[in-house]
PDB file of the backbone (N, CA, C, O) and the ligand in Angstrom, with CONECT records:
HET     ZN  A 101       1
ATOM      1  N   MET A   1      91.156  87.534  85.118  1.00  0.00           N
ATOM      2  CA  MET A   1      92.103  88.629  84.843  1.00  0.00           C
ATOM      3  C   MET A   1      91.314  89.866  84.456  1.00  0.00           C
ATOM      4  O   MET A   1      90.477  89.835  83.554  1.00  0.00           O
ATOM      5  N   ALA A   2      91.593  90.926  85.139  1.00  0.00           N
ATOM      6  CA  ALA A   2      90.863  92.178  84.883  1.00  0.00           C
ATOM      7  C   ALA A   2      91.299  92.773  83.547  1.00  0.00           C
ATOM      8  O   ALA A   2      92.480  92.820  83.205  1.00  0.00           O
ATOM      9  N   GLU A   3      90.301  93.216  82.825  1.00  0.00           N
ATOM     10  CA  GLU A   3      90.590  93.847  81.542  1.00  0.00           C
ATOM     11  C   GLU A   3      90.927  95.305  81.786  1.00  0.00           C
ATOM     12  O   GLU A   3      90.207  96.007  82.496  1.00  0.00           O
ATOM     13  N   ARG A   4      92.013  95.755  81.199  1.00  0.00           N
ATOM     14  CA  ARG A   4      92.387  97.157  81.378  1.00  0.00           C
ATOM     15  C   ARG A   4      91.469  98.042  80.564  1.00  0.00           C
ATOM     16  O   ARG A   4      91.225  97.800  79.382  1.00  0.00           O
ATOM     17  N   LEU A   5      90.973  99.059  81.213  1.00  0.00           N
ATOM     18  CA  LEU A   5      90.099  99.992  80.500  1.00  0.00           C
ATOM     19  C   LEU A   5      90.924 100.886  79.597  1.00  0.00           C
ATOM     20  O   LEU A   5      92.049 101.266  79.919  1.00  0.00           O
ATOM     21  N   ARG A   6      90.342 101.206  78.473  1.00  0.00           N
ATOM     22  CA  ARG A   6      91.036 102.087  77.541  1.00  0.00           C
ATOM     23  C   ARG A   6      90.116 103.211  77.110  1.00  0.00           C
ATOM     24  O   ARG A   6      88.903 103.167  77.312  1.00  0.00           O
ATOM     25  N   GLY A   7      90.734 104.227  76.506  1.00  0.00           N
ATOM     26  CA  GLY A   7      89.964 105.301  75.890  1.00  0.00           C
ATOM     27  C   GLY A   7      89.136 106.106  76.869  1.00  0.00           C
ATOM     28  O   GLY A   7      89.565 106.372  77.992  1.00  0.00           O
ATOM     29  N   ARG A   8      87.947 106.491  76.435  1.00  0.00           N
ATOM     30  CA  ARG A   8      87.118 107.404  77.220  1.00  0.00           C
ATOM     31  C   ARG A   8      86.764 106.863  78.589  1.00  0.00           C
ATOM     32  O   ARG A   8      86.766 107.596  79.578  1.00  0.00           O
ATOM     33  N   ARG A   9      86.461 105.582  78.641  1.00  0.00           N
ATOM     34  CA  ARG A   9      86.087 105.008  79.942  1.00  0.00           C
ATOM     35  C   ARG A   9      87.243 105.081  80.925  1.00  0.00           C
ATOM     36  O   ARG A   9      87.046 105.351  82.109  1.00  0.00           O
ATOM     37  N   ALA A  10      88.445 104.838  80.430  1.00  0.00           N
ATOM     38  CA  ALA A  10      89.620 104.890  81.293  1.00  0.00           C
ATOM     39  C   ALA A  10      89.851 106.314  81.795  1.00  0.00           C
ATOM     40  O   ALA A  10      90.206 106.528  82.954  1.00  0.00           O
ATOM     41  N   VAL A  11      89.645 107.268  80.914  1.00  0.00           N
ATOM     42  CA  VAL A  11      89.829 108.669  81.292  1.00  0.00           C
ATOM     43  C   VAL A  11      88.805 109.055  82.357  1.00  0.00           C
ATOM     44  O   VAL A  11      89.139 109.712  83.343  1.00  0.00           O
ATOM     45  N   ALA A  12      87.563 108.642  82.149  1.00  0.00           N
ATOM     46  CA  ALA A  12      86.502 108.963  83.101  1.00  0.00           C
ATOM     47  C   ALA A  12      86.796 108.334  84.456  1.00  0.00           C
ATOM     48  O   ALA A  12      86.596 108.955  85.500  1.00  0.00           O
ATOM     49  N   GLN A  13      87.273 107.096  84.426  1.00  0.00           N
ATOM     50  CA  GLN A  13      87.569 106.405  85.676  1.00  0.00           C
ATOM     51  C   GLN A  13      88.734 107.073  86.416  1.00  0.00           C
ATOM     52  O   GLN A  13      88.720 107.192  87.642  1.00  0.00           O
ATOM     53  N   ARG A  14      89.729 107.502  85.657  1.00  0.00           N
ATOM     54  CA  ARG A  14      90.891 108.177  86.237  1.00  0.00           C
ATOM     55  C   ARG A  14      90.451 109.464  86.935  1.00  0.00           C
ATOM     56  O   ARG A  14      90.860 109.755  88.059  1.00  0.00           O
ATOM     57  N   LEU A  15      89.605 110.225  86.234  1.00  0.00           N
ATOM     58  CA  LEU A  15      89.119 111.483  86.811  1.00  0.00           C
ATOM     59  C   LEU A  15      88.296 111.216  88.068  1.00  0.00           C
ATOM     60  O   LEU A  15      88.413 111.928  89.066  1.00  0.00           O
ATOM     61  N   ARG A  16      87.465 110.183  88.003  1.00  0.00           N
ATOM     62  CA  ARG A  16      86.619 109.869  89.148  1.00  0.00           C
ATOM     63  C   ARG A  16      87.479 109.507  90.357  1.00  0.00           C
ATOM     64  O   ARG A  16      87.182 109.904  91.484  1.00  0.00           O
ATOM     65  N   ARG A  17      88.532 108.757  90.113  1.00  0.00           N
ATOM     66  CA  ARG A  17      89.403 108.350  91.217  1.00  0.00           C
ATOM     67  C   ARG A  17      90.165 109.535  91.797  1.00  0.00           C
ATOM     68  O   ARG A  17      90.350 109.637  93.010  1.00  0.00           O
ATOM     69  N   LEU A  18      90.601 110.426  90.915  1.00  0.00           N
ATOM     70  CA  LEU A  18      91.322 111.603  91.408  1.00  0.00           C
ATOM     71  C   LEU A  18      90.391 112.534  92.178  1.00  0.00           C
ATOM     72  O   LEU A  18      90.811 113.224  93.107  1.00  0.00           O
ATOM     73  N   GLN A  19      89.125 112.540  91.779  1.00  0.00           N
ATOM     74  CA  GLN A  19      88.165 113.365  92.510  1.00  0.00           C
ATOM     75  C   GLN A  19      87.860 112.748  93.867  1.00  0.00           C
ATOM     76  O   GLN A  19      87.626 113.453  94.848  1.00  0.00           O
ATOM     77  N   ALA A  20      87.866 111.422  93.904  1.00  0.00           N
ATOM     78  CA  ALA A  20      87.592 110.724  95.163  1.00  0.00           C
ATOM     79  C   ALA A  20      88.755 110.889  96.137  1.00  0.00           C
ATOM     80  O   ALA A  20      88.555 110.924  97.351  1.00  0.00           O
ATOM     81  N   GLU A  21      89.962 110.989  95.601  1.00  0.00           N
ATOM     82  CA  GLU A  21      91.150 111.124  96.440  1.00  0.00           C
ATOM     83  C   GLU A  21      92.075 112.166  95.813  1.00  0.00           C
ATOM     84  O   GLU A  21      93.053 111.817  95.152  1.00  0.00           O
ATOM     85  N   PRO A  22      91.766 113.431  96.019  1.00  0.00           N
ATOM     86  CA  PRO A  22      92.486 114.496  95.304  1.00  0.00           C
ATOM     87  C   PRO A  22      93.896 114.764  95.806  1.00  0.00           C
ATOM     88  O   PRO A  22      94.666 115.444  95.128  1.00  0.00           O
ATOM     89  N   LEU A  23      94.253 114.250  96.969  1.00  0.00           N
ATOM     90  CA  LEU A  23      95.585 114.515  97.501  1.00  0.00           C
ATOM     91  C   LEU A  23      96.446 113.265  97.476  1.00  0.00           C
ATOM     92  O   LEU A  23      95.955 112.150  97.657  1.00  0.00           O
ATOM     93  N   CYS A  24      97.735 113.466  97.249  1.00  0.00           N
ATOM     94  CA  CYS A  24      98.684 112.353  97.178  1.00  0.00           C
ATOM     95  C   CYS A  24      98.728 111.609  98.510  1.00  0.00           C
ATOM     96  O   CYS A  24      98.943 112.208  99.564  1.00  0.00           O
ATOM     97  N   ARG A  25      98.522 110.315  98.444  1.00  0.00           N
ATOM     98  CA  ARG A  25      98.461 109.510  99.662  1.00  0.00           C
ATOM     99  C   ARG A  25      99.834 109.391 100.327  1.00  0.00           C
ATOM    100  O   ARG A  25      99.947 109.459 101.551  1.00  0.00           O
ATOM    101  N   ASP A  26     100.859 109.216  99.521  1.00  0.00           N
ATOM    102  CA  ASP A  26     102.204 109.078 100.085  1.00  0.00           C
ATOM    103  C   ASP A  26     102.664 110.375 100.732  1.00  0.00           C
ATOM    104  O   ASP A  26     103.266 110.352 101.806  1.00  0.00           O
ATOM    105  N   CYS A  27     102.385 111.514 100.086  1.00  0.00           N
ATOM    106  CA  CYS A  27     102.761 112.803 100.674  1.00  0.00           C
ATOM    107  C   CYS A  27     101.988 113.017 101.977  1.00  0.00           C
ATOM    108  O   CYS A  27     102.542 113.516 102.957  1.00  0.00           O
ATOM    109  N   ALA A  28     100.734 112.646 101.983  1.00  0.00           N
ATOM    110  CA  ALA A  28      99.919 112.789 103.189  1.00  0.00           C
ATOM    111  C   ALA A  28     100.515 111.980 104.326  1.00  0.00           C
ATOM    112  O   ALA A  28     100.508 112.414 105.478  1.00  0.00           O
ATOM    113  N   ALA A  29     101.033 110.796 103.998  1.00  0.00           N
ATOM    114  CA  ALA A  29     101.642 109.933 105.016  1.00  0.00           C
ATOM    115  C   ALA A  29     102.873 110.592 105.623  1.00  0.00           C
ATOM    116  O   ALA A  29     103.248 110.310 106.762  1.00  0.00           O
ATOM    117  N   LYS A  30     103.504 111.485 104.837  1.00  0.00           N
ATOM    118  CA  LYS A  30     104.688 112.190 105.328  1.00  0.00           C
ATOM    119  C   LYS A  30     104.334 113.567 105.888  1.00  0.00           C
ATOM    120  O   LYS A  30     105.210 114.351 106.254  1.00  0.00           O
ATOM    121  N   GLY A  31     103.054 113.835 105.944  1.00  0.00           N
ATOM    122  CA  GLY A  31     102.607 115.105 106.491  1.00  0.00           C
ATOM    123  C   GLY A  31     102.605 116.253 105.504  1.00  0.00           C
ATOM    124  O   GLY A  31     102.466 117.413 105.892  1.00  0.00           O
ATOM    125  N   ALA A  32     102.759 115.930 104.217  1.00  0.00           N
ATOM    126  CA  ALA A  32     102.757 116.971 103.194  1.00  0.00           C
ATOM    127  C   ALA A  32     101.442 116.935 102.425  1.00  0.00           C
ATOM    128  O   ALA A  32     100.807 115.887 102.309  1.00  0.00           O
ATOM    129  N   VAL A  33     101.051 118.063 101.914  1.00  0.00           N
ATOM    130  CA  VAL A  33      99.826 118.147 101.133  1.00  0.00           C
ATOM    131  C   VAL A  33     100.196 118.451  99.686  1.00  0.00           C
ATOM    132  O   VAL A  33     100.705 119.529  99.377  1.00  0.00           O
ATOM    133  N   ARG A  34      99.939 117.504  98.817  1.00  0.00           N
ATOM    134  CA  ARG A  34     100.221 117.704  97.406  1.00  0.00           C
ATOM    135  C   ARG A  34      99.090 117.153  96.573  1.00  0.00           C
ATOM    136  O   ARG A  34      98.464 116.154  96.926  1.00  0.00           O
ATOM    137  N   GLU A  35      98.839 117.806  95.481  1.00  0.00           N
ATOM    138  CA  GLU A  35      97.758 117.368  94.613  1.00  0.00           C
ATOM    139  C   GLU A  35      98.138 116.060  93.921  1.00  0.00           C
ATOM    140  O   GLU A  35      99.226 115.945  93.357  1.00  0.00           O
ATOM    141  N   ALA A  36      97.253 115.089  93.963  1.00  0.00           N
ATOM    142  CA  ALA A  36      97.498 113.824  93.276  1.00  0.00           C
ATOM    143  C   ALA A  36      97.201 113.989  91.795  1.00  0.00           C
ATOM    144  O   ALA A  36      96.282 114.712  91.410  1.00  0.00           O
ATOM    145  N   SER A  37      97.980 113.318  90.976  1.00  0.00           N
ATOM    146  CA  SER A  37      97.721 113.400  89.540  1.00  0.00           C
ATOM    147  C   SER A  37      97.664 112.039  88.873  1.00  0.00           C
ATOM    148  O   SER A  37      97.333 111.930  87.693  1.00  0.00           O
ATOM    149  N   VAL A  38      97.991 110.997  89.637  1.00  0.00           N
ATOM    150  CA  VAL A  38      98.033 109.652  89.053  1.00  0.00           C
ATOM    151  C   VAL A  38      97.353 108.634  89.959  1.00  0.00           C
ATOM    152  O   VAL A  38      97.799 108.419  91.086  1.00  0.00           O
ATOM    153  N   PRO A  39      96.272 107.998  89.481  1.00  0.00           N
ATOM    154  CA  PRO A  39      95.725 106.872  90.238  1.00  0.00           C
ATOM    155  C   PRO A  39      96.646 105.670  90.009  1.00  0.00           C
ATOM    156  O   PRO A  39      96.863 105.243  88.875  1.00  0.00           O
ATOM    157  N   ASP A  40      97.176 105.141  91.099  1.00  0.00           N
ATOM    158  CA  ASP A  40      98.181 104.089  91.001  1.00  0.00           C
ATOM    159  C   ASP A  40      97.626 102.775  91.530  1.00  0.00           C
ATOM    160  O   ASP A  40      96.871 102.765  92.502  1.00  0.00           O
ATOM    161  N   HIS A  41      97.993 101.673  90.901  1.00  0.00           N
ATOM    162  CA  HIS A  41      97.595 100.366  91.423  1.00  0.00           C
ATOM    163  C   HIS A  41      98.511 100.012  92.591  1.00  0.00           C
ATOM    164  O   HIS A  41      99.734 100.000  92.450  1.00  0.00           O
ATOM    165  N   ILE A  42      97.922  99.731  93.726  1.00  0.00           N
ATOM    166  CA  ILE A  42      98.706  99.375  94.912  1.00  0.00           C
ATOM    167  C   ILE A  42      99.453  98.083  94.637  1.00  0.00           C
ATOM    168  O   ILE A  42     100.664  98.004  94.843  1.00  0.00           O
ATOM    169  N   LEU A  43      98.737  97.078  94.176  1.00  0.00           N
ATOM    170  CA  LEU A  43      99.376  95.857  93.686  1.00  0.00           C
ATOM    171  C   LEU A  43      99.251  95.905  92.166  1.00  0.00           C
ATOM    172  O   LEU A  43      98.142  95.881  91.632  1.00  0.00           O
ATOM    173  N   PRO A  44     100.380  95.971  91.470  1.00  0.00           N
ATOM    174  CA  PRO A  44     100.319  96.120  90.014  1.00  0.00           C
ATOM    175  C   PRO A  44      99.503  95.022  89.343  1.00  0.00           C
ATOM    176  O   PRO A  44      99.485  93.878  89.796  1.00  0.00           O
ATOM    177  N   LEU A  45      98.825  95.389  88.251  1.00  0.00           N
ATOM    178  CA  LEU A  45      98.029  94.415  87.510  1.00  0.00           C
ATOM    179  C   LEU A  45      98.899  93.241  87.064  1.00  0.00           C
ATOM    180  O   LEU A  45      98.456  92.093  87.020  1.00  0.00           O
ATOM    181  N   THR A  46     100.151  93.566  86.735  1.00  0.00           N
ATOM    182  CA  THR A  46     101.063  92.526  86.274  1.00  0.00           C
ATOM    183  C   THR A  46     101.418  91.543  87.387  1.00  0.00           C
ATOM    184  O   THR A  46     101.931  90.454  87.131  1.00  0.00           O
ATOM    185  N   GLN A  47     101.135  91.949  88.632  1.00  0.00           N
ATOM    186  CA  GLN A  47     101.418  91.044  89.751  1.00  0.00           C
ATOM    187  C   GLN A  47     100.132  90.505  90.358  1.00  0.00           C
ATOM    188  O   GLN A  47     100.099  90.074  91.511  1.00  0.00           O
ATOM    189  N   GLY A  48      99.078  90.541  89.559  1.00  0.00           N
ATOM    190  CA  GLY A  48      97.816  89.953  90.000  1.00  0.00           C
ATOM    191  C   GLY A  48      96.889  90.905  90.722  1.00  0.00           C
ATOM    192  O   GLY A  48      95.872  90.488  91.276  1.00  0.00           O
ATOM    193  N   GLY A  49      97.239  92.202  90.720  1.00  0.00           N
ATOM    194  CA  GLY A  49      96.389  93.188  91.370  1.00  0.00           C
ATOM    195  C   GLY A  49      95.095  93.389  90.603  1.00  0.00           C
ATOM    196  O   GLY A  49      95.036  93.121  89.403  1.00  0.00           O
ATOM    197  N   SER A  50      94.064  93.855  91.277  1.00  0.00           N
ATOM    198  CA  SER A  50      92.788  94.066  90.610  1.00  0.00           C
ATOM    199  C   SER A  50      92.677  95.523  90.157  1.00  0.00           C
ATOM    200  O   SER A  50      93.454  96.382  90.573  1.00  0.00           O
ATOM    201  N   ASP A  51      91.700  95.775  89.304  1.00  0.00           N
ATOM    202  CA  ASP A  51      91.466  97.136  88.834  1.00  0.00           C
ATOM    203  C   ASP A  51      90.320  97.770  89.609  1.00  0.00           C
ATOM    204  O   ASP A  51      89.707  98.737  89.155  1.00  0.00           O
ATOM    205  N   GLU A  52      90.039  97.218  90.777  1.00  0.00           N
ATOM    206  CA  GLU A  52      88.992  97.763  91.635  1.00  0.00           C
ATOM    207  C   GLU A  52      89.512  99.001  92.372  1.00  0.00           C
ATOM    208  O   GLU A  52      90.718  99.196  92.524  1.00  0.00           O
ATOM    209  N   ASP A  53      88.571  99.825  92.822  1.00  0.00           N
ATOM    210  CA  ASP A  53      88.962 101.029  93.557  1.00  0.00           C
ATOM    211  C   ASP A  53      89.779 100.700  94.807  1.00  0.00           C
ATOM    212  O   ASP A  53      90.617 101.494  95.234  1.00  0.00           O
ATOM    213  N   SER A  54      89.531  99.527  95.389  1.00  0.00           N
ATOM    214  CA  SER A  54      90.233  99.156  96.614  1.00  0.00           C
ATOM    215  C   SER A  54      91.721  98.925  96.366  1.00  0.00           C
ATOM    216  O   SER A  54      92.513  98.905  97.309  1.00  0.00           O
ATOM    217  N   ASN A  55      92.101  98.750  95.108  1.00  0.00           N
ATOM    218  CA  ASN A  55      93.510  98.527  94.777  1.00  0.00           C
ATOM    219  C   ASN A  55      94.135  99.798  94.191  1.00  0.00           C
ATOM    220  O   ASN A  55      95.217  99.757  93.606  1.00  0.00           O
ATOM    221  N   ILE A  56      93.440 100.917  94.358  1.00  0.00           N
ATOM    222  CA  ILE A  56      93.912 102.175  93.781  1.00  0.00           C
ATOM    223  C   ILE A  56      94.281 103.164  94.871  1.00  0.00           C
ATOM    224  O   ILE A  56      93.549 103.321  95.848  1.00  0.00           O
ATOM    225  N   ARG A  57      95.412 103.829  94.705  1.00  0.00           N
ATOM    226  CA  ARG A  57      95.756 104.963  95.569  1.00  0.00           C
ATOM    227  C   ARG A  57      96.160 106.085  94.623  1.00  0.00           C
ATOM    228  O   ARG A  57      96.777 105.843  93.585  1.00  0.00           O
ATOM    229  N   CYS A  58      95.809 107.307  94.987  1.00  0.00           N
ATOM    230  CA  CYS A  58      96.153 108.429  94.128  1.00  0.00           C
ATOM    231  C   CYS A  58      97.450 109.060  94.628  1.00  0.00           C
ATOM    232  O   CYS A  58      97.606 109.328  95.819  1.00  0.00           O
ATOM    233  N   LEU A  59      98.367 109.289  93.708  1.00  0.00           N
ATOM    234  CA  LEU A  59      99.684 109.820  94.048  1.00  0.00           C
ATOM    235  C   LEU A  59     100.015 111.025  93.177  1.00  0.00           C
ATOM    236  O   LEU A  59      99.439 111.211  92.105  1.00  0.00           O
ATOM    237  N   CYS A  60     100.948 111.839  93.652  1.00  0.00           N
ATOM    238  CA  CYS A  60     101.467 112.896  92.799  1.00  0.00           C
ATOM    239  C   CYS A  60     102.489 112.244  91.854  1.00  0.00           C
ATOM    240  O   CYS A  60     102.873 111.091  92.051  1.00  0.00           O
ATOM    241  N   ALA A  61     102.912 112.970  90.856  1.00  0.00           N
ATOM    242  CA  ALA A  61     103.799 112.394  89.838  1.00  0.00           C
ATOM    243  C   ALA A  61     105.098 111.883  90.458  1.00  0.00           C
ATOM    244  O   ALA A  61     105.589 110.820  90.078  1.00  0.00           O
ATOM    245  N   ASP A  62     105.653 112.627  91.401  1.00  0.00           N
ATOM    246  CA  ASP A  62     106.924 112.235  92.023  1.00  0.00           C
ATOM    247  C   ASP A  62     106.791 110.918  92.779  1.00  0.00           C
ATOM    248  O   ASP A  62     107.616 110.015  92.636  1.00  0.00           O
ATOM    249  N   CYS A  63     105.729 110.827  93.591  1.00  0.00           N
ATOM    250  CA  CYS A  63     105.541 109.609  94.374  1.00  0.00           C
ATOM    251  C   CYS A  63     105.224 108.435  93.469  1.00  0.00           C
ATOM    252  O   CYS A  63     105.648 107.308  93.725  1.00  0.00           O
ATOM    253  N   HIS A  64     104.477 108.702  92.411  1.00  0.00           N
ATOM    254  CA  HIS A  64     104.147 107.626  91.487  1.00  0.00           C
ATOM    255  C   HIS A  64     105.413 107.069  90.851  1.00  0.00           C
ATOM    256  O   HIS A  64     105.569 105.859  90.686  1.00  0.00           O
ATOM    257  N   GLN A  65     106.305 107.977  90.503  1.00  0.00           N
ATOM    258  CA  GLN A  65     107.568 107.560  89.891  1.00  0.00           C
ATOM    259  C   GLN A  65     108.382 106.717  90.880  1.00  0.00           C
ATOM    260  O   GLN A  65     108.963 105.693  90.520  1.00  0.00           O
ATOM    261  N   ALA A  66     108.406 107.173  92.120  1.00  0.00           N
ATOM    262  CA  ALA A  66     109.153 106.447  93.145  1.00  0.00           C
ATOM    263  C   ALA A  66     108.562 105.062  93.364  1.00  0.00           C
ATOM    264  O   ALA A  66     109.291 104.078  93.490  1.00  0.00           O
ATOM    265  N   ARG A  67     107.234 104.994  93.409  1.00  0.00           N
ATOM    266  CA  ARG A  67     106.567 103.708  93.618  1.00  0.00           C
ATOM    267  C   ARG A  67     106.796 102.772  92.443  1.00  0.00           C
ATOM    268  O   ARG A  67     107.025 101.575  92.619  1.00  0.00           O
ATOM    269  N   THR A  68     106.731 103.327  91.256  1.00  0.00           N
ATOM    270  CA  THR A  68     106.921 102.506  90.068  1.00  0.00           C
ATOM    271  C   THR A  68     108.335 101.945  90.035  1.00  0.00           C
ATOM    272  O   THR A  68     108.547 100.784  89.684  1.00  0.00           O
ATOM    273  N   ALA A  69     109.294 102.779  90.404  1.00  0.00           N
ATOM    274  CA  ALA A  69     110.688 102.328  90.452  1.00  0.00           C
ATOM    275  C   ALA A  69     110.834 101.215  91.473  1.00  0.00           C
ATOM    276  O   ALA A  69     111.559 100.242  91.267  1.00  0.00           O
ATOM    277  N   GLU A  70     110.112 101.389  92.599  1.00  0.00           N
ATOM    278  CA  GLU A  70     110.144 100.394  93.658  1.00  0.00           C
ATOM    279  C   GLU A  70     109.600  99.053  93.146  1.00  0.00           C
ATOM    280  O   GLU A  70     110.149  97.989  93.432  1.00  0.00           O
ATOM    281  N   GLN A  71     108.509  99.140  92.385  1.00  0.00           N
ATOM    282  CA  GLN A  71     107.829  97.926  91.958  1.00  0.00           C
ATOM    283  C   GLN A  71     108.502  97.268  90.760  1.00  0.00           C
ATOM    284  O   GLN A  71     108.523  96.042  90.646  1.00  0.00           O
ATOM    285  N   PHE A  72     109.054  98.093  89.862  1.00  0.00           N
ATOM    286  CA  PHE A  72     109.551  97.521  88.615  1.00  0.00           C
ATOM    287  C   PHE A  72     111.034  97.777  88.367  1.00  0.00           C
ATOM    288  O   PHE A  72     111.705  96.983  87.708  1.00  0.00           O
ATOM    289  N   GLY A  73     111.537  98.879  88.892  1.00  0.00           N
ATOM    290  CA  GLY A  73     112.872  99.290  88.501  1.00  0.00           C
ATOM    291  C   GLY A  73     113.991  98.593  89.231  1.00  0.00           C
ATOM    292  O   GLY A  73     115.025  98.270  88.647  1.00  0.00           O
ATOM    293  N   HIS A  74     113.780  98.362  90.513  1.00  0.00           N
ATOM    294  CA  HIS A  74     114.879  97.843  91.303  1.00  0.00           C
ATOM    295  C   HIS A  74     114.724  96.366  91.587  1.00  0.00           C
ATOM    296  O   HIS A  74     114.999  95.893  92.690  1.00  0.00           O
ATOM    297  N   ARG A  75     114.284  95.652  90.583  1.00  0.00           N
ATOM    298  CA  ARG A  75     114.141  94.224  90.776  1.00  0.00           C
ATOM    299  C   ARG A  75     115.532  93.641  91.012  1.00  0.00           C
ATOM    300  O   ARG A  75     116.447  93.797  90.202  1.00  0.00           O
ATOM    301  N   ARG A  76     115.651  92.980  92.125  1.00  0.00           N
ATOM    302  CA  ARG A  76     116.963  92.475  92.513  1.00  0.00           C
ATOM    303  C   ARG A  76     117.360  91.319  91.614  1.00  0.00           C
ATOM    304  O   ARG A  76     116.644  90.324  91.514  1.00  0.00           O
ATOM    305  N   THR A  77     118.475  91.452  90.979  1.00  0.00           N
ATOM    306  CA  THR A  77     118.933  90.343  90.154  1.00  0.00           C
ATOM    307  C   THR A  77     120.062  89.637  90.899  1.00  0.00           C
ATOM    308  O   THR A  77     120.982  90.273  91.414  1.00  0.00           O
ATOM    309  N   ILE A  78     119.974  88.372  90.943  1.00  0.00           N
ATOM    310  CA  ILE A  78     120.988  87.578  91.631  1.00  0.00           C
ATOM    311  C   ILE A  78     122.021  87.133  90.594  1.00  0.00           C
ATOM    312  O   ILE A  78     121.681  86.465  89.618  1.00  0.00           O
ATOM    313  N   PRO A  79     123.266  87.503  90.808  1.00  0.00           N
ATOM    314  CA  PRO A  79     124.283  87.069  89.845  1.00  0.00           C
ATOM    315  C   PRO A  79     124.442  85.557  89.873  1.00  0.00           C
ATOM    316  O   PRO A  79     124.471  84.932  90.933  1.00  0.00           O
ATOM    317  N   THR A  80     124.541  85.008  88.716  1.00  0.00           N
ATOM    318  CA  THR A  80     124.711  83.555  88.651  1.00  0.00           C
ATOM    319  C   THR A  80     126.004  83.213  87.928  1.00  0.00           C
ATOM    320  O   THR A  80     126.458  83.957  87.058  1.00  0.00           O
ATOM    321  N   GLY A  81     126.568  82.127  88.281  1.00  0.00           N
ATOM    322  CA  GLY A  81     127.792  81.663  87.659  1.00  0.00           C
ATOM    323  C   GLY A  81     127.520  80.932  86.361  1.00  0.00           C
ATOM    324  O   GLY A  81     126.378  80.859  85.906  1.00  0.00           O
ATOM    325  N   ARG A  82     128.571  80.389  85.765  1.00  0.00           N
ATOM    326  CA  ARG A  82     128.443  79.702  84.476  1.00  0.00           C
ATOM    327  C   ARG A  82     127.516  78.490  84.550  1.00  0.00           C
ATOM    328  O   ARG A  82     126.881  78.116  83.564  1.00  0.00           O
ATOM    329  N   ASP A  83     127.451  77.888  85.725  1.00  0.00           N
ATOM    330  CA  ASP A  83     126.600  76.711  85.863  1.00  0.00           C
ATOM    331  C   ASP A  83     125.149  77.075  86.204  1.00  0.00           C
ATOM    332  O   ASP A  83     124.308  76.196  86.393  1.00  0.00           O
ATOM    333  N   GLY A  84     124.870  78.384  86.280  1.00  0.00           N
ATOM    334  CA  GLY A  84     123.492  78.816  86.532  1.00  0.00           C
ATOM    335  C   GLY A  84     123.113  78.931  87.993  1.00  0.00           C
ATOM    336  O   GLY A  84     121.986  79.309  88.315  1.00  0.00           O
ATOM    337  N   TRP A  85     124.037  78.611  88.879  1.00  0.00           N
ATOM    338  CA  TRP A  85     123.749  78.724  90.314  1.00  0.00           C
ATOM    339  C   TRP A  85     124.149  80.104  90.818  1.00  0.00           C
ATOM    340  O   TRP A  85     125.134  80.675  90.349  1.00  0.00           O
ATOM    341  N   PRO A  86     123.389  80.646  91.776  1.00  0.00           N
ATOM    342  CA  PRO A  86     123.729  81.970  92.324  1.00  0.00           C
ATOM    343  C   PRO A  86     125.128  82.010  92.907  1.00  0.00           C
ATOM    344  O   PRO A  86     125.601  81.044  93.506  1.00  0.00           O
ATOM    345  N   ILE A  87     125.776  83.143  92.719  1.00  0.00           N
ATOM    346  CA  ILE A  87     127.115  83.335  93.278  1.00  0.00           C
ATOM    347  C   ILE A  87     126.970  83.929  94.687  1.00  0.00           C
ATOM    348  O   ILE A  87     126.140  84.812  94.903  1.00  0.00           O
ATOM    349  N   GLY A  88     127.748  83.462  95.609  1.00  0.00           N
ATOM    350  CA  GLY A  88     127.742  83.998  96.956  1.00  0.00           C
ATOM    351  C   GLY A  88     126.631  83.413  97.762  1.00  0.00           C
ATOM    352  O   GLY A  88     126.473  83.754  98.934  1.00  0.00           O
TER     353      GLY A  88
HETATM  354 ZN    ZN A 101     103.298 112.619  96.601  1.00  0.00          ZN2+
END
């Protein structure tokens, strides 16, 4: 399990990643040019992703928010009945 960097080292790593990829990857995919401000884990650490550069993409704040919502916010919950079995 990768240890999350904290403090100065984390800040330095964040800056290094943003310098390596200064433009938002998602915006670039849509043909837009926007400055990236957040190095994002492609596969979240909580889902077994690594903290290596290969698992990092730099995004602008808007895209990062959208991606985070995608990964964590809209987790599909299956309604279950009183007996614990899914309904429908
Ligand atoms: Zn973007």
